[in-house]
Residue frames as qw, qx, qy, qz and C-alpha x, y, z in Angstrom:
[[0.018, 0.891, 0.452, 0.029, -0.04, -0.01, -0.05],
 [0.205, -0.928, 0.110, 0.292, 2.90, 2.38, 0.80],
 [0.769, -0.067, 0.417, 0.480, 5.22, 1.11, -1.84],
 [0.303, 0.063, 0.449, 0.838, 4.66, 3.17, -4.98],
 [0.295, 0.718, 0.353, -0.522, 2.69, 5.98, -6.42],
 [0.602, 0.767, -0.057, -0.215, 2.36, 5.97, -10.23],
 [0.914, 0.276, -0.140, 0.264, 5.43, 3.68, -10.43],
 [0.259, 0.633, -0.426, 0.592, 7.64, 5.89, -8.21],
 [0.437, -0.179, -0.732, 0.491, 8.66, 5.17, -4.68],
 [0.291, -0.779, -0.482, -0.276, 5.96, 6.60, -2.42],
 [0.575, -0.534, -0.312, 0.536, 8.13, 7.77, 0.42],
 [0.299, -0.111, 0.043, 0.947, 9.60, 10.89, -1.21],
 [0.201, -0.451, -0.456, -0.741, 6.07, 11.92, -2.28],
 [0.562, -0.628, -0.529, -0.104, 4.26, 11.14, 0.96],
 [0.569, -0.301, -0.344, 0.683, 6.91, 12.62, 3.26],
 [0.129, 0.225, 0.083, 0.962, 6.11, 16.08, 2.00],
 [0.479, -0.630, -0.432, -0.432, 2.65, 15.87, 3.53],
 [0.726, -0.493, -0.366, 0.308, 4.23, 15.15, 6.90],
 [0.499, -0.048, -0.076, 0.862, 6.88, 17.85, 6.52],
 [0.078, -0.398, -0.214, -0.889, 4.20, 20.42, 5.79],
 [0.567, -0.569, -0.444, -0.397, 1.26, 19.35, 7.97],
 [0.713, -0.377, -0.455, 0.379, 3.18, 18.66, 11.19],
 [0.325, -0.077, -0.174, 0.926, 4.95, 22.08, 11.57],
 [0.237, -0.368, -0.313, -0.843, 1.64, 23.74, 10.45],
 [0.656, -0.541, -0.511, -0.131, -0.28, 21.87, 13.16],
 [0.587, -0.297, -0.372, 0.655, 2.46, 22.84, 15.72],
 [0.142, 0.125, 0.044, 0.981, 2.23, 26.55, 14.67],
 [0.379, -0.404, -0.368, -0.747, -1.49, 26.77, 14.63],
 [0.691, -0.439, -0.567, 0.095, -1.88, 24.78, 17.88],
 [0.455, -0.187, -0.303, 0.816, 0.43, 27.23, 19.60],
 [0.095, -0.215, -0.174, -0.956, -1.52, 30.19, 18.21],
 [0.561, -0.485, -0.530, -0.410, -4.81, 28.56, 19.33],
 [0.666, -0.400, -0.512, 0.366, -3.40, 27.95, 22.83],
 [0.412, -0.216, -0.180, 0.867, -1.73, 31.35, 23.26],
 [0.085, 0.029, -0.151, -0.985, -4.12, 33.69, 21.47],
 [0.233, 0.393, 0.819, -0.346, -7.72, 33.20, 22.66],
 [0.363, 0.608, 0.081, -0.702, -9.09, 35.93, 20.43],
 [0.319, 0.434, -0.651, -0.536, -8.09, 33.88, 17.36],
 [0.334, -0.029, 0.929, -0.159, -9.69, 30.63, 18.45],
 [0.590, 0.511, 0.405, -0.477, -12.87, 31.22, 16.54],
 [0.553, 0.711, -0.285, -0.327, -10.94, 31.50, 13.34],
 [0.139, 0.538, -0.831, -0.031, -8.28, 28.82, 13.97],
 [0.651, -0.145, 0.638, -0.384, -10.45, 26.05, 15.51],
 [0.881, 0.380, 0.096, -0.264, -11.46, 24.38, 12.24],
 [0.532, 0.676, -0.506, 0.065, -7.96, 24.33, 10.91],
 [0.211, -0.499, 0.770, -0.336, -6.54, 22.89, 14.23],
 [0.809, 0.038, 0.471, -0.350, -9.23, 20.16, 14.17],
 [0.819, 0.550, -0.104, -0.127, -8.40, 19.17, 10.56],
 [0.364, 0.673, -0.609, 0.209, -4.62, 19.26, 11.06],
 [0.472, -0.426, 0.682, -0.362, -4.92, 17.29, 14.36],
 [0.891, 0.140, 0.390, -0.187, -6.28, 14.44, 12.28],
 [0.747, 0.658, -0.086, 0.038, -4.35, 14.90, 9.06],
 [0.102, 0.793, -0.581, 0.150, -0.80, 15.44, 10.43],
 [0.553, -0.367, 0.731, -0.155, -0.55, 12.16, 12.35],
 [0.870, 0.345, 0.349, -0.046, -1.95, 10.22, 9.41],
 [0.506, 0.827, -0.244, 0.027, 0.63, 11.88, 7.20],
 [0.172, -0.689, 0.691, -0.134, 3.40, 10.99, 9.55],
 [0.775, -0.054, 0.611, -0.151, 2.16, 7.39, 9.77],
 [0.809, 0.571, 0.132, -0.038, 2.03, 7.12, 5.95],
 [0.285, 0.828, -0.472, 0.102, 5.56, 8.61, 5.67],
 [0.424, -0.525, 0.717, -0.173, 6.87, 6.14, 8.26],
 [0.831, 0.158, 0.522, -0.109, 5.27, 3.17, 6.56],
 [0.696, 0.717, -0.009, 0.017, 6.37, 4.19, 3.15],
 [0.023, 0.806, -0.585, 0.094, 9.94, 4.75, 4.47],
 [0.647, -0.279, 0.704, -0.092, 9.96, 1.18, 5.81],
 [0.829, 0.433, 0.353, -0.012, 8.81, -0.08, 2.37],
 [0.462, 0.846, -0.262, 0.039, 11.47, 1.98, 0.57],
 [0.246, -0.662, 0.703, -0.081, 14.22, 0.68, 2.85],
 [0.749, -0.050, 0.655, -0.090, 13.08, -2.89, 2.33],
 [0.760, 0.597, 0.256, 0.002, 12.82, -2.54, -1.46],
 [0.548, 0.786, -0.132, 0.254, 15.85, -0.54, -2.21],
 [0.079, 0.745, -0.520, 0.411, 18.23, -0.24, 0.80],
 [0.925, -0.350, -0.019, -0.147, 17.93, -3.61, 2.63],
 [0.913, 0.029, -0.052, 0.404, 21.58, -4.31, 1.88],
 [0.164, 0.902, -0.151, 0.370, 22.98, -0.89, 2.49],
 [0.814, -0.269, -0.247, 0.451, 26.24, -0.78, 4.33],
 [0.503, 0.070, -0.083, 0.857, 28.64, 1.70, 5.85],
 [0.044, -0.137, -0.172, 0.975, 27.88, 5.38, 5.95],
 [0.385, -0.162, -0.464, -0.781, 24.70, 5.09, 3.98],
 [0.580, -0.378, -0.721, -0.019, 23.27, 2.44, 6.34],
 [0.327, -0.301, -0.492, 0.749, 24.17, 4.70, 9.29],
 [0.144, 0.030, -0.085, -0.986, 22.42, 7.70, 7.74],
 [0.503, -0.245, -0.620, -0.550, 19.31, 5.61, 6.96],
 [0.534, -0.348, -0.722, 0.271, 19.30, 4.24, 10.50],
 [0.151, -0.194, -0.301, 0.921, 19.57, 7.79, 11.92],
 [0.299, -0.070, -0.330, -0.893, 16.82, 8.95, 9.75],
 [0.584, -0.283, -0.700, -0.299, 14.62, 6.01, 10.54],
 [0.387, -0.227, -0.666, 0.596, 15.27, 6.52, 14.37],
 [0.097, 0.127, 0.222, -0.962, 13.21, 9.75, 14.24],
 [0.368, -0.227, -0.669, -0.604, 10.16, 8.13, 12.65],
 [0.459, -0.475, -0.747, 0.070, 8.63, 6.72, 15.85],
 [0.256, -0.402, -0.391, 0.788, 9.27, 9.78, 18.07],
 [0.141, 0.042, -0.280, -0.949, 7.84, 11.98, 15.32],
 [0.410, -0.337, -0.737, -0.418, 4.75, 9.79, 15.03],
 [0.441, -0.470, -0.682, 0.346, 4.23, 9.67, 18.77],
 [0.153, -0.348, -0.209, 0.901, 4.73, 13.40, 19.29],
 [0.244, -0.062, -0.411, -0.876, 2.43, 14.33, 16.23],
 [0.446, -0.409, -0.767, -0.212, -0.19, 11.90, 17.58],
 [0.362, -0.463, -0.550, 0.593, 0.11, 13.40, 21.17],
 [0.030, -0.191, 0.040, 0.980, -0.06, 16.91, 19.73],
 [0.306, -0.222, -0.637, -0.672, -3.14, 16.01, 17.70],
 [0.458, -0.499, -0.734, 0.050, -4.97, 14.63, 20.66],
 [0.317, -0.392, -0.351, 0.789, -3.96, 17.49, 22.93],
 [0.061, 0.069, -0.240, -0.966, -5.03, 20.09, 20.30],
 [0.379, -0.366, -0.699, -0.483, -8.35, 18.33, 19.80],
 [0.443, -0.521, -0.653, 0.327, -8.97, 18.33, 23.50],
 [0.192, -0.277, -0.136, 0.932, -8.07, 21.94, 23.74],
 [0.215, -0.136, -0.448, -0.857, -10.50, 22.84, 21.00],
 [0.469, -0.461, -0.734, -0.166, -13.21, 20.73, 22.73],
 [0.423, -0.459, -0.531, 0.573, -12.44, 22.42, 26.06],
 [0.078, -0.299, -0.010, 0.951, -12.74, 25.94, 24.62],
 [0.224, -0.217, -0.594, -0.742, -15.86, 25.32, 22.58],
 [0.476, -0.155, 0.309, -0.808, -19.15, 26.17, 24.19],
 [0.262, 0.057, 0.955, -0.125, -21.20, 23.15, 25.24],
 [0.445, 0.606, 0.603, -0.267, -24.51, 24.37, 23.62],
 [0.464, 0.340, 0.494, 0.653, -24.73, 25.19, 19.97],
 [0.019, 0.839, 0.372, 0.396, -26.80, 28.33, 20.60],
 [0.568, -0.659, -0.188, 0.457, -24.53, 29.65, 23.38],
 [0.145, 0.986, -0.080, -0.033, -23.06, 33.13, 23.10],
 [0.884, 0.147, -0.035, 0.442, -19.54, 32.85, 21.71],
 [0.158, 0.879, -0.162, 0.419, -18.36, 36.30, 22.67],
 [0.645, -0.703, 0.285, -0.094, -17.06, 35.06, 25.93],
 [0.920, -0.009, 0.274, 0.279, -14.93, 32.42, 24.14],
 [0.644, 0.578, 0.135, 0.483, -13.54, 34.71, 21.59],
 [0.012, 0.895, -0.166, 0.413, -12.57, 37.50, 23.89],
 [0.501, 0.268, -0.686, 0.454, -10.72, 35.16, 26.28],
 [0.303, -0.382, 0.394, -0.779, -13.09, 36.00, 29.23],
 [0.661, -0.066, 0.605, -0.440, -14.53, 32.54, 29.56],
 [0.772, 0.379, -0.272, -0.431, -16.16, 29.89, 27.52],
 [0.124, 0.401, -0.902, 0.100, -14.06, 27.13, 29.07],
 [0.761, -0.179, -0.445, -0.436, -16.26, 23.98, 28.99],
 [0.821, -0.230, -0.489, 0.186, -14.32, 22.14, 31.67],
 [0.487, -0.841, -0.067, 0.227, -13.04, 25.16, 33.69],
 [0.192, 0.939, -0.286, 0.016, -10.12, 27.51, 33.32],
 [0.476, -0.589, 0.650, 0.067, -7.56, 25.29, 35.01],
 [0.791, 0.180, 0.569, 0.130, -8.19, 22.49, 32.42],
 [0.547, 0.826, 0.101, 0.096, -7.89, 24.93, 29.55],
 [0.058, -0.896, 0.441, 0.015, -4.57, 26.31, 30.90],
 [0.629, -0.341, 0.692, 0.097, -3.17, 22.82, 31.46],
 [0.756, 0.434, 0.477, 0.115, -4.21, 21.74, 27.94],
 [0.372, 0.924, -0.085, 0.037, -2.80, 24.89, 26.47],
 [0.289, -0.768, 0.570, 0.044, 0.52, 24.29, 28.22],
 [0.733, -0.066, 0.667, 0.119, 0.61, 20.65, 27.15],
 [0.673, 0.672, 0.303, 0.061, -0.24, 21.60, 23.58],
 [0.163, 0.936, -0.312, -0.014, 2.55, 24.15, 23.43],
 [0.450, -0.554, 0.696, 0.081, 5.11, 21.65, 24.82],
 [0.741, 0.183, 0.639, 0.099, 3.96, 18.89, 22.41],
 [0.551, 0.830, 0.091, -0.003, 4.00, 21.32, 19.48],
 [0.048, -0.853, 0.517, 0.059, 7.66, 22.12, 20.27],
 [0.594, -0.277, 0.753, 0.052, 8.49, 18.46, 20.50],
 [0.712, 0.512, 0.480, 0.025, 6.69, 17.59, 17.28],
 [0.391, 0.915, -0.095, -0.042, 8.31, 20.41, 15.44],
 [0.298, -0.701, 0.640, 0.104, 11.74, 19.32, 16.72],
 [0.642, -0.044, 0.758, 0.107, 11.29, 15.79, 15.52],
 [0.643, 0.697, 0.315, -0.045, 9.83, 16.91, 12.22],
 [0.185, 0.910, -0.366, -0.068, 12.89, 19.02, 11.61],
 [0.401, -0.523, 0.748, 0.078, 15.34, 16.18, 12.75],
 [0.729, 0.233, 0.644, -0.005, 13.57, 13.62, 10.58],
 [0.559, 0.818, 0.131, -0.026, 13.47, 15.90, 7.51],
 [0.013, 0.879, -0.474, -0.061, 17.10, 17.08, 7.98],
 [0.492, -0.374, 0.781, 0.086, 18.47, 13.56, 8.44],
 [0.726, 0.407, 0.553, 0.018, 16.55, 12.29, 5.43],
 [0.418, 0.903, -0.087, -0.043, 17.77, 15.17, 3.21],
 [0.120, -0.762, 0.629, 0.097, 21.35, 14.53, 4.33],
 [0.685, -0.047, 0.724, 0.067, 20.98, 10.75, 3.57],
 [0.668, 0.635, 0.385, 0.048, 19.85, 11.67, 0.07],
 [0.378, 0.917, -0.040, 0.125, 22.16, 14.54, -0.69],
 [0.287, -0.815, 0.503, 0.038, 25.40, 13.92, 1.15]]
């Protein structure tokens, strides 16, 4: 399933989704957590990215394993070391992207009014609208920011090590 796309190795194509969506999720999640006035505008994007980014990272990881098995199973020396380094960032990136996705979804849930007809001005001006209480919103915001930094770090490290394996 993750081997080829139109006869080309899938990994170089799929990885671009993860490289774009994960940092975008990190950026928008931090903005959502830190800027309550923007929550009404960012909520839908955070929800979509919270689902799409971990799926993209999972697909990139699986396609990378397929590429390694098909083309680099017998790699030795420096190339094998570079591939192993790159591969070593796949699981931490997947776990951090998944954690960020869950945390960001919970934050959106916590800051969305419980009733559909409820006045949203309190939510958008930062003066309330916390479904589970202010302490929960603050804790989820802090967790989301930390996980965004972790996910962004691993996205950078995975991308950088992959580029170095290809171009050095």
